[in-house]
Structure formats: C-alpha cells, structure tokens
ZALOPA-111218 format. One record per residue (C-alpha): x, y, z; residue in three letters. Coordinates in steps of 0.001 Angstrom, whole numbers, plus 500000, padded with zeros to 6 digits. Last residue first. Layout:
! ZALOPA-111218
XYZAla;...
//
This chain:
! ZALOPA-111218
514763473744512926Ile;511179474207511596Arg;510564472385508503Asn;506981471436509989Lys;505645474891510104His;502372474528508052Ile;500948477145505956Ser;497875479102508118Asp;499870482139508231Glu;499122482796504315Trp;495309483192503987Cys;495412483425507969Gln;496738487143507573Ala;494578488006510609Asp;491744488984507989Arg;493610489062504627Phe;490335488805503016Arg;488203490599504954Glu;490328493534504992Ala;491063493205501450Leu;487476493418500686Phe;486465496404503155Asp;489426498367501743Leu;488417497545497873Met;484838498650498632Thr;485951502093500328Arg;488052502842497295Val;485616502057494628Thr;482962503751496706Ala;484918507163496549Pro;485792508582499965Leu;484439512009500002His;485984512938503206Arg;488252510187504870Arg;491129511632502703Ser;494108510621500763Leu;494484506731500872Tyr;496715504290502577Val;495607500471503130Gly;498085499128505697Trp;500070496097505946Ile;501223496017509585Val;505002494991510853Leu;505750492543513526Glu;509340492886515239Pro;511272489620514354Pro;510347486531516265Ser;512355484153518206Trp;511046480809519230Gln;511181479683515656Pro;515039480249515488Leu;515304479074511660Leu;512671478493509133Glu;514197476288506115Val;513663477127502831Leu;512957474897499516Glu;511137472376502128Gly;507837472690499950Arg;505861473946503240Glu;509001476650503743Ile;508897477895500551Leu;504916478205501095Pro;505853480375504374Asn;508398482424503128Ala;506195484984500816Leu;503389485724503107Tyr;505460485053505906Thr;507572488134505219Pro;511085487523505049Leu;514574487834507177Gln;516997486214505037Ala;520271484169505712Val;522821483508503010Gly;523440483272499408Ala;522083479598498896Gly;520175480205495683Ala;516828480154497659Leu;518159483007500110Ala;518982485038497022Ala;515469484790495475Glu;513877485662498593Met;516129488655499041Leu;515278490056495618Ile;511370489232496718Ser;511916491199499730Ala;512683494354497708Glu;515038497035498819Asn;518237495252498472Ala;521321494364500540Thr;524185491650499616Leu;527450490729501189Asn;526300490496504934Gly;526631491355508780Arg;524340491384511550Ile;524556493159515011Glu;521654491098516841Val;519560492855519423Gln;517537491210522121Ile;514177491155523768Glu;513199488863526456Glu;509340488933526795Gly;508956484941527856Gln;507261484349524481Arg;510216485478522662Asn;511947489009521251Ser;513841489677518144Phe;515720492478516550Arg;517921492632513699Trp;520823495058513101Glu;523362496106510512Ser;520980496857507425Arg;517404496499509767Gly;515731499159507461Phe;516314500938504456Asn;518370498665501882Thr;517174495300503667Tyr;519303492730504322Thr;520666489076503708Leu;522675487956506729Cys;525839486032506105Asn;526404484049508772His;528703484582512072Glu;526858487113513694Arg;523727485083513190Leu;524774483028516116Ala;523730485789518640Gln;519906485116517501Pro;520180481686518646His;520519478036517440Asp;522187478860514180Pro;522361475910511506Thr;525701475404509684Gly;527824477109507045Arg;527543474488504043Ala;524632472047505099Lys;522642475374505865Leu;523236477028502794Tyr;522042474102500802Asp;518735473749503009Pro;518279477235502017Ser;517590479757504722Ala;514932481363506968Cys;514239484172509711Ile;510553484756509720Val;508612488045509484Ser;504833488627510321Arg;502714491161508501Cys;499410491923510221Pro;496382493054507970Ala;494737495545506473Ile;494842498406508829Arg;492967501479507632Arg;495012504738506375Ala;495067508614506388Val;498494509792506500Leu;499802512470509030Asn;500655509628511551Pro;503407508330509305Asp;502949504894509681Leu;505211503048512086Glu;506242498994511477Gly;505530499249507657Thr;503827497474504881Thr;501877499436502146Arg;499228499268500184Ile;498442502373498291Ala;495060503839497333Leu;493816506239495208Asp;497097507156493276Val;497369510078491105Arg;501392509856491377Asp;501746513348492580Glu;498611513349494925Ile;499602509646495962Leu;503420510355496649Asn;504719506892496263Val;506694504631498561Ala;508966502608496743Arg;509666499261494799Asp;506884499574492668Ile;503727497543491611Val;501126499761490026Met;497806498517489424Leu;495092500424487389Asp;491762498879488466Val;488481498902486320Thr;485205498883488357Val;481919498137486563Asp;482732494172487365Pro;482381494437491000Tyr;482521490940492262Gln;484371489673489395Gln;486916492667489545Leu;487341492025493614Tyr;488399488138492745Glu;491061489479490080Ala;492161492164492556Val;492697489597495243Ala;494776487445492915Gly;497000490540491943Ala;497334491422495600Leu;498653488119497085His;502015487061495898Ala;502653489406493031Gln;501600492334494339Gly;502925491615497853Phe;506531491140496271Ser;506420494125494009Ile;505215496346496417Ser;501878498531496261Thr;499994500947494176Thr;496375501387493165Met;494373503466490410Arg;490806502568490971Leu;488468503533487720Gln;484932503516487620Gly;482077501973489359Arg;480948500813492907Pro;477564499156493065Ser;475176500886495449Ser;475230500309499136Asp;476184504300499701Arg;473312505090497432Arg;470859504101500414Gly;469083507693501188Val;471491508428503781Thr;474622507720502134Ser;473382509995499148Gln;472667512791501401Leu;475910512602503237Asp;477844512604499985Gln;476182515752499047Thr;476761517160502265Leu;480235516483501531Ala;480250517995498298Leu;478799521026499505Met;481456521780502196Gln;484057520765499908Glu;482633523629497185Cys;482511526157500096Gln;486310525629501286Arg;487259525458497585Leu;485601528549496691Cys;487978530612499540Ala;490869529105498490Glu;490123529902494788Gly;489214533832495804Ala;492706533740496930Glu;493942532378493846Thr;494552528466493572Leu;497324527175491983Ser;497965525069488429Val;501003523525487192Arg;503523523187484460Arg;502577525357482058Thr;500854528105484292Ser;497530528324485316Arg;496220530634487942Gln;493078529413489538Leu;489633530607490718Leu;489380533683488599Arg;486140535543489328Thr;482601535889488065Gly;480995533105489931Leu;479056531534486949Trp;482089532687484973Ser;484615530755487036Glu;482347527869487343Leu;481864527603483330Glu;485987527869483300Ser;486240525180485956Val;483794522798483806Tyr;485296523516480244Arg;488990523029481871Thr;487720519231483120Ala;486048518749479678Lys;489010519503477847Val;490898517100480099Arg;488655514423479151Ser;487014512593481829Ile;488005509459483726Asp;487404511595487214Leu;491224510664488245His;492471511343484289Glu;490367514444484526Ala;491918515627487691Ala;495613514676486737Ala;495596516511483370Thr;493665519445484946Phe;496244520023487313Gly;497569520206491247Gly;495867516999491976Arg;493752518612495046Lys;493175522242493283Ala;492098520078490223Val;489755517606492123Glu;488263520884493757Ala;487295522266490580Phe;486315518909489141Val;483826518479491905Gln;482610522058491899Met;481888521616488151Ala;479864518341488896Thr;477945520403491235Leu;477301523030489254Arg;475815520952486181Asp;476246523471483503Met;
//
C-alpha cells in the first residue's frame, strides 16, 4: 500500500464528506478510494470513518488520524517545494465556478488561454447565478464578485470590479437624461435581486457621497439579464464595466453621471485552504491575477459616449 496516497485519499474523503466526491476530485475510481481508506484502517488497526448511505463521518480515531495525516501531507508538500517540484507543470482536473456574465464575457477566454499554456490540465467550468458551497459542490476554485468577502473564506484578489450607470439611446430619447444622481428617482431603474434593490450609492472625486432611493419594474440576480434589458430600452442599469464598456464603445449604451461612481467591488478567487494548494489552483490564480491585473483588459475601453 502507498501509505502517503492512502493518507491523501483519507483526508479528501474526510474533507468532502464522501468517497464519490473525493474520488472525483482526485481523478480516481470510487472503488480505489474505498480500497485506500480500508487498507489504511487495516494498517492502523482501527476504524477511521463511520459509513452511511448518504455521508461518511470521522470516528474519534479518525479525527486524531486526520490531524496527523494533514501534518504528514504538509511536510511532503514543503519537501516538494524545497526540491523544485513547485515549478513543475500542473496536471489533473480543476473544477471552477463563476457568474454567468463574467464567465461568458472574460473567464471562458482566459481559461482557453490557460489550457494552451498548461495542456495537462482539464477544467470543468460551472457558470451559475449563485454562490456555491465549495465542499458540497466539489469546487476547487470559485471566481466571485463582491464588496465584502466573508472573512472565513480563503481568497486571493484577482481584479477590481467597477460599475457604470447606463441606458440605451432610445430610452434616453424617450425619458430624458439624468444630470444628477437624485434625478434617477424619476427613472425606471433595473436592479439586482440581492443588493441595491431600492437604493444606489455614489461618490465623486471631491469626496461627496450620496444615497439615492430608486425604483423600477425589473429585478434580476444576474448582470447579463440587466444588460439585455437595458439594451432593449427597459430602463437605467448599474452594470460592471467588464460588460458595459464594449457596448458603450459601440454606442449601444450610453454612460450616465460620469462624475459620480458607484462603490467599487472586487473579483476574488476563492478556494478551500492555503495548505496543500494544488498546482492547478495555484497556477490558475497566478494566471488570472496577471491577465486581469487592474482590470485594464476591459477598463481601457473608451468613454467617448459619456454624457
């Protein structure tokens, strides 16, 4: 028995709550994962896991064993780093998730370029309109956009995410152009389901801050839906620049109130643990942070259609 591999399999089973999830993450069969843990239990002469039809849990001996296994695996990783394995080419599957809008607009292209650089990696990219549970959904890396990240999460900053207020030329022709944030009270504002649904906040370069009560007849939990509604002339939307800037450049949307800025968000790479960080996760984080540095890949779009 490869005891080090058995410890790794056991630790994954304990972390992910089941043999199937651990096997998929390690790219081995469920039968092989079960065999490794059984052999480890035989070698130690004690049961490490309580099995049920839905989930496994640690026994008292399993909890003690898990701590020792994690220490052994950490030492192994340190040794690999010391002798230069850290710079070796990553391989294996990387399961990722992100929002529909960012996935379509930028992440899909970035992943394609990453895979050209690291051909031994396979990426399973899940685009979804909610924040997933990394353990339950067996996700290695989640790309999330938020203003306040849960302090309990392990994350790396990828890029800033700025927003603009915009509307279609047809909407502005019919309803007029707001010249101050307070003027948005008289407009149909397209809002997000989970934040800013009844109030938008702004600041300017002079340090002034303002909160505006807004209302509208459409809310959605995905930026791409609000973008399509704005293009159709449904109202005024607050959109991330990674979506809006190309449309502003082509004149399909017009940026409003350029002297006033909505709060800046951050695009994060969220993962399970800083310890035992797989080379696939580490290299993808490095790649995305470099590619999207300061968000210049979309912030360089011109603003010649501002009003």
